[in-house]
C-alpha positions as CSV (number, residue, x, y, z in Angstrom):
1,M,0.0,0.0,0.0
2,K,1.5,3.3,-1.0
3,R,1.0,6.3,1.3
4,N,1.0,9.8,0.1
5,F,2.3,12.3,2.7
6,S,1.2,15.8,2.7
7,I,1.3,18.7,5.2
8,S,-2.1,17.7,6.6
9,T,-1.1,14.1,7.3
10,L,2.0,15.2,9.1
11,G,-0.2,17.2,11.5
12,G,0.7,20.7,10.6
13,S,-0.4,23.5,8.4
14,A,1.5,24.9,5.4
15,L,1.9,28.2,7.2
16,M,3.6,26.4,10.2
17,M,5.9,24.5,7.9
18,I,7.0,27.7,6.2
19,F,7.5,29.4,9.6
20,A,9.6,26.4,10.7
21,V,11.8,26.5,7.6
22,L,12.3,30.2,8.0
23,C,13.3,29.8,11.6
24,L,15.7,27.0,10.8
25,T,17.2,29.1,8.0
26,V,17.8,32.0,10.3
27,F,19.4,29.7,12.9
28,A,21.6,28.2,10.2
29,L,22.8,31.6,9.0
30,V,23.6,32.6,12.6
31,A,25.5,29.4,13.1
32,L,27.4,29.8,9.9
33,F,28.4,33.4,10.5
34,P,31.6,32.7,12.5
35,V,32.8,30.3,9.8
36,V,32.2,32.8,7.0
37,F,33.8,35.6,9.0
38,M,36.9,33.4,9.7
39,V,37.3,32.4,6.1
40,S,36.9,36.0,5.0
41,N,39.5,37.2,7.5
42,A,42.0,34.6,6.2
43,F,42.0,36.4,2.8
44,K,42.2,40.0,4.2
45,P,45.4,41.9,4.2
46,I,46.6,43.2,7.6
47,N,45.3,46.8,7.1
48,E,41.8,45.4,6.5
49,L,41.8,43.2,9.6
50,F,42.0,46.0,12.1
51,I,39.6,48.5,10.7
52,F,36.6,49.6,12.9
53,P,33.8,48.7,12.4
54,P,34.9,45.4,11.0
55,R,33.7,44.4,7.5
56,L,32.4,40.9,6.7
57,F,34.0,40.6,3.3
58,F,37.4,41.7,2.0
59,I,38.1,44.5,-0.3
60,Q,41.5,43.5,-1.6
61,P,41.8,39.7,-1.3
62,T,45.3,38.3,-0.7
63,T,46.8,34.8,-0.4
64,S,50.0,36.1,1.1
65,N,48.7,35.2,4.6
66,F,49.0,31.5,3.8
67,S,52.5,31.7,2.4
68,E,53.6,33.7,5.5
69,L,52.0,31.1,7.7
70,F,53.9,28.3,6.1
71,S,57.2,30.2,6.2
72,I,56.7,30.9,9.9
73,L,55.7,27.3,10.6
74,S,58.8,26.0,8.7
75,D,61.1,28.2,10.8
76,S,59.4,27.2,14.1
77,L,60.8,24.7,16.6
78,V,57.4,23.2,16.9
79,P,56.6,20.8,14.0
80,F,53.1,22.1,13.6
81,L,52.5,20.3,10.3
82,R,53.5,17.0,11.9
83,Y,51.0,17.6,14.7
84,L,48.3,18.4,12.2
85,F,49.0,15.2,10.3
86,N,48.9,13.2,13.5
87,T,45.6,14.7,14.5
88,L,44.0,14.1,11.1
89,F,45.4,10.6,10.9
90,I,44.1,9.6,14.4
91,V,40.8,11.2,14.0
92,T,40.2,9.6,10.6
93,L,41.2,6.1,11.8
94,G,39.2,6.6,15.0
95,C,36.0,7.7,13.2
96,V,36.2,4.9,10.6
97,G,37.0,2.3,13.2
98,H,34.2,3.5,15.5
99,I,31.7,3.5,12.6
100,V,32.7,0.0,11.5
101,L,32.7,-1.5,15.1
102,A,29.6,0.2,16.2
103,S,27.7,-0.9,13.0
104,M,28.9,-4.5,13.6
105,A,27.7,-4.4,17.2
106,A,24.4,-2.6,16.4
107,F,23.3,-5.0,13.7
108,P,22.7,-8.1,15.8
109,L,21.1,-6.0,18.6
110,S,18.6,-4.5,16.1
111,K,17.8,-7.6,14.0
112,F,17.9,-10.5,16.4
113,V,16.4,-11.3,19.8
114,F,18.6,-13.3,22.0
115,P,18.9,-13.8,25.8
116,G,20.2,-10.5,27.3
117,S,19.6,-8.4,24.2
118,R,17.2,-6.0,25.9
119,F,19.6,-5.7,28.9
120,M,22.5,-4.9,26.5
121,S,20.5,-2.4,24.6
122,K,19.5,-0.7,27.9
123,M,23.2,-0.6,29.1
124,I,24.2,1.0,25.8
125,V,21.6,3.7,26.2
126,Y,22.6,4.2,29.9
127,S,26.3,4.5,28.9
128,L,25.4,7.3,26.4
129,M,24.4,9.4,29.4
130,F,28.0,9.7,30.7
131,T,30.0,12.6,29.3
132,S,33.5,12.1,27.9
133,S,35.0,14.0,30.9
134,V,33.6,11.3,33.3
135,T,35.2,8.5,31.3
136,A,38.5,10.2,30.5
137,V,40.4,8.9,33.5
138,P,39.3,5.3,33.1
139,T,40.0,5.4,29.4
140,Y,43.5,6.8,30.1
141,M,44.2,4.1,32.6
142,I,43.1,1.4,30.2
143,M,45.2,2.8,27.4
144,S,48.2,3.1,29.8
145,R,47.9,-0.6,30.9
146,L,47.6,-1.7,27.3
147,H,50.8,0.3,26.5
148,L,48.9,2.3,23.9
149,L,50.0,5.7,25.0
150,D,52.3,7.7,22.6
151,T,51.6,5.2,19.8
152,Y,49.4,5.3,16.7
């Protein structure tokens, strides 16, 4: 049986849907403003950065900021590019590994009923209530005992 969804079957009027879309659009623009401002500032020359009142977009765009950044970083004692690579590498592997392992664990819990499946599902939901700051020390201790600190 094919169902046709319309505004009335979803329980709202067209006016309410338009209002909701407008509100979400305003919130999205407010949330994106700092990102747009940051990217715009990256292409501004120094004299445009410090004018008051600040302008959102640049007048004379320049890419010399990026070349100066890389020259400063290459002369620095801190290997910033290595730190950036390490961060991206660990985050990418961590995200991919988490998605793969979480998907493999979620499949049998969602598709099959076995003894203890309801208990395991409830424990997973309860564990999501803990913030990462609460689990930081136990995670560090586990990683330390497994000799996984300062390694990839």
